[in-house]
N, C-alpha and C positions, 0 to 999 in steps of 0.2 A: 802534721800530715794525718789524713784519715786512716791510713793503713797502720800507723803507729798506735793510734787510738784504738783501732780494732784489736791489735795484739795485746794491748794493756787490758782491755775488757775481757778478751778471751782467756788470758792468764788468770784474771780474777775469778771468772766463772769456773775455771778448772782447779781453783783452790790455792793459787799462788799469790804472793804479795804484789808482784808486778811481772812484766814480760821478761825483764832481765833474769829474774829467778827461774822462770820457766825454761828459758833458753840455756841458762847455765847448767841446769841439772837434767833436763829432759828434752833437749832439742830433737834427738832422734825419735823419741816417742811421738812428738807432735809435729814432725817434719811435714806430714801431709797437709795439716792445717796451716802451719806457718808459711809454707811455700805456695799457697793456693793462687796468689796473684801471678807468680812466675809461671806456674803450670798453665794457667789460663792463657797467658800471653803466648807461650810456646805452642799450645794447641790451636790457638787462633792463627798463628803463623802457618801451621800445618794445613788448616782449612784453606787459607789464601793460596798456598803453594800447590796443593794437590787439586784444588777445584778452580784455581784462577779466580777466586771470589773476592769481590769488593763489598765490604759490609757497610760502607757509607750510605746512609739513607734507608737501609734495610730494616724491616721489622723482625726482631729476634725474640724468641721465647726460650728461657732456660728453665726447664722442669727439674725440680729438686735442686734449687739454686744454692742451698746451704749458705755459705758466707758471701755469696753474690759476686764472686770474682769474675766469672765469665761475663755476666751482664755488665759489670763495671768496665772491664777492659774493652768490651765491644762498644759500649757507649762512648768511650774515649776515641774510638775509631769512627764515630759518627752514626752508629746504629741506633735505632729506636728500640732499646732493649727493655725487657721486663723479666723479672724472676718470680717463681712461685715455689713455696715449700710448705710443709705441714708443721714445722717446728718454730714456735715463737722465739726460742733461744737463737736459732740460726738467723732468723729474719731480723732480729734486733742487731745481731752482729753484722749482717749484710748492710743495714742502714748506716751503721757506724763506719763500715768499710768504705762506703760511697760518699760519706759526708764531706762536703767542701771540695769534692772532685767532680762528680757528675750527678745529674738527677735521674735516678732509676726507680721506678715503682717496684716494690717487693710486696707480694700479696700472700697472705696466709690462705692457702687453697690446696685441696686435694685434686690434682689434675685428672684423676680417674673418676671423680664424682660427676654426675650428670650436670650439676650446676656450674661446673667449670667452663663449659662451652659458653653459657650465658655471660659469665663474668669476664671471660677473656675476649669475647667477640669484639667489643669496642676497641681493643688494642690491636686487632688483626685486620686482615688475614696475615699470617706470618710467613716471611720469606725463608726463615731458617729457624728450626727448632732443635734444641740440644737435649739429648738424653744421655748424659755422661754419668756412668755408674749409678743409674737410676732404675732400670728395668728389673733388676734383681730384688729391689725393695718394694715393688708394686704388687699387691695381691691381685687387684682387678686389672690385669693387663688389657683385657678386651675393652673395658671402660676407658682406659687411658687412650688406646689407639683409636677408638671411636671418636673421642673428642679431638685428638690431634689431627685426624684425617679431615675433619670438618673445619679446623682452624688453619690448616695449611693452605698457603696461596697455590694457585694452579700450577705454577712452575717452582714451588717451594721445595726445600730439602730438609730432611730430618737426619741429624747425626746421632749415632748410637755407639755406646761402648758398654759391653756387658760381660761379666766373667763367665768362663766356661767351666762348669763344675765337673766335667768329665776329663779335663786335662789332668794327667797323673800328678803334676806338681800341686794342683789345687786340692787333690785328694790327700797328698802328703801333708799339706799345710794350708788349710782353708784361709782365704785372703782376709776375711774380716776378723775372725776370732783366733786365727793361727792354731787351730786344733786339727789333728789328724782325722781324716775320714768324714768330716761334717758335710762336705759337698755331695756325698752319696746318700745322705739320710734325709728323709722328709723332716720338715720343721717340727713335727710332733715329738721327735726324739732329741732335738737339740738341747733341751733343758737337762738331759742326762749328762751332757758333756761340757756345757758352758753356761754362763749366767744368762738369764733372761732379763729384760725382754729383747727380742730381736725381730727383725722384719726382713728376712732374706730368703729368697726362693730360687733355688738352682733349677732352671728349666732347660730343656733341650732346645737346640736351634729350631727344630721343626715346629715347636710351639709358637715361636715368634713369627716364623715364616708363614704359617697358616693364618695367623691373625692379621698380618700385614696384607696378605692377599685378600682376605675377607673384607678388609676396609679399603680396598682399592689402591693400596700402596704397592704396586707391582715392580717399580723400578728399584734395583738394588745394586750398589757397587761396593764390594767388600774391600776393606783396607788391610785384610790379613796378609802378612808377609811370610813367605816360605824361605827359610834359610838352609833347608836341607838340600843336599846334592841330588838325591834321587829317592825313590820310594824305599829302597833298602835301608838308607840311612834313617828315614822316618821310622821304619819298623824297629830298627835297633834302638833308637831313642825311647820308643814306647816300651819295648821289652825291658830295657835297663831300668826305666822308671817303675815298671811293674814289680821288678825284683826288690826295689826299695820299699814299695808298699807291703810286699809279703814279709820283708824283714821287720817292718813295724808292727805287723799283725801278730803280736805275741801277747798272751794273757797278762804277762807281767807289766805291760805298758798301759794297762787300764785300771780304773778305780775298783772294778768288781768283775767277776765272771759274767754277770748279766750285761754289762757294758761291752765286754769283749764279744759276747755272743751276737748282740745286735749288729755290731759293726762287721764282724766276720761274715755274717750272712749277706750284708750289703756288698761287701768286697767280693764274695764268691760270685754273685750275680754279675758284678762288674768285670771280673776276670774272664768269665765265660763270654760276655759280650765282646770284650776286646779281642779275645782269641778268634772268635768268628769273623770279626771285622778285619783283622790282619790278613785273613785268607780270602776275603770276598771283596773288599773295598779297593777302589782305585786310589791313586796317590792324592788327588785333590780332596776327595771325601775323607780319607783317613787323616790327612793333615788337618783339615778343618775341625774334625771331631775330637782329635786327641793331642794336637800339637799347638793349638792356639790358646793362649792363656786368657786373653780378652778378645771376644769378637768385636770388630769395629767396622764401621762403614757409613754410607749415606743411603737414604731411602727417598724415593720420589713417587709420583703417581705413575711414572713409566709411560 
C-alpha cells in the first residue's frame, strides 16, 4: 500500500530504521504526520456536511500540500486535484503517498510568486482551493491572494485555517515551537527563543480581511464556534488565561534578563490591549479576537 510506503520513507528521513521503530518510540511526537490521511478524510467530510459539497469532477488546488493527503483523498472522491509546495522533501513523500492509488500532480512551486498563475492556469480555474495551516507560513500574502483570486472559478470557494496569535493559549504555548510568548513577537526575535530557521508570521485578522477585499474576495463565512454561554463567560475565560500568562512572566523562566525584558514589553502591550477590548468590544468581536484558537471558514467572490 502507498501509505505504508510513505510511512517507511518518512521514518527513514527522520532518522529511524523503519516505521515500526518510529511508531514504537515517538508516535506522539509524529502523530500529526502519521495521521495526515485520517485528518484529511475527516476535514473533507466536514466540507461535504457544512457546504453540501460534492467534489466529484471538481478542480481542486491544495496550497502547501506537504504529504499530499488532502489532494489524494479528494482525488479518490473523483476530484481533479493538484498539490503545490516549496519543499522537495514533502513533495517526494506526497508522490510516494499517492503511488498506486491515484494520479495527482504535485508541483514544486511558491504559490505567492508571480509565475504561479502561469504554471497553474492550465489546471484551473479551480472550484475549491485549500489553505489549511498555510497563511501563517507565507511572507507575501498579497502575492498569494493575487494569484488565487485569478485562479478561482467564478463560483469557487477558498477554505482557510490559520492560527490566531492573540489567543491567550497560543501566547502561553505557541503552536509550532511550543514556546511561551512567541506569537506576540515579530520573527526578528524568534531566534532568541527557539532554533531557526522558521517561516511563521502571526498576523491579525484585519490583515487578511483587507487583502481579501482588495482582491475581490468579499464573500466570507466563518466556521468559528462559540461555546461560551454569554459575554461574561467569555470575559472570565480571557481574564483567567491572562493570569496564567502573568504567572509565566517571571525572569526565572527565561534564559537571560534580556530575553525576559523583550517578552515582558510585548506582554505589557498585549495586556493593555486586552483590557481595553474587554471594556469596549461586543461579544462576537471579543470572542473572535481572543477565544478562537484557529480562524476557519470559506471565502468566495461574494
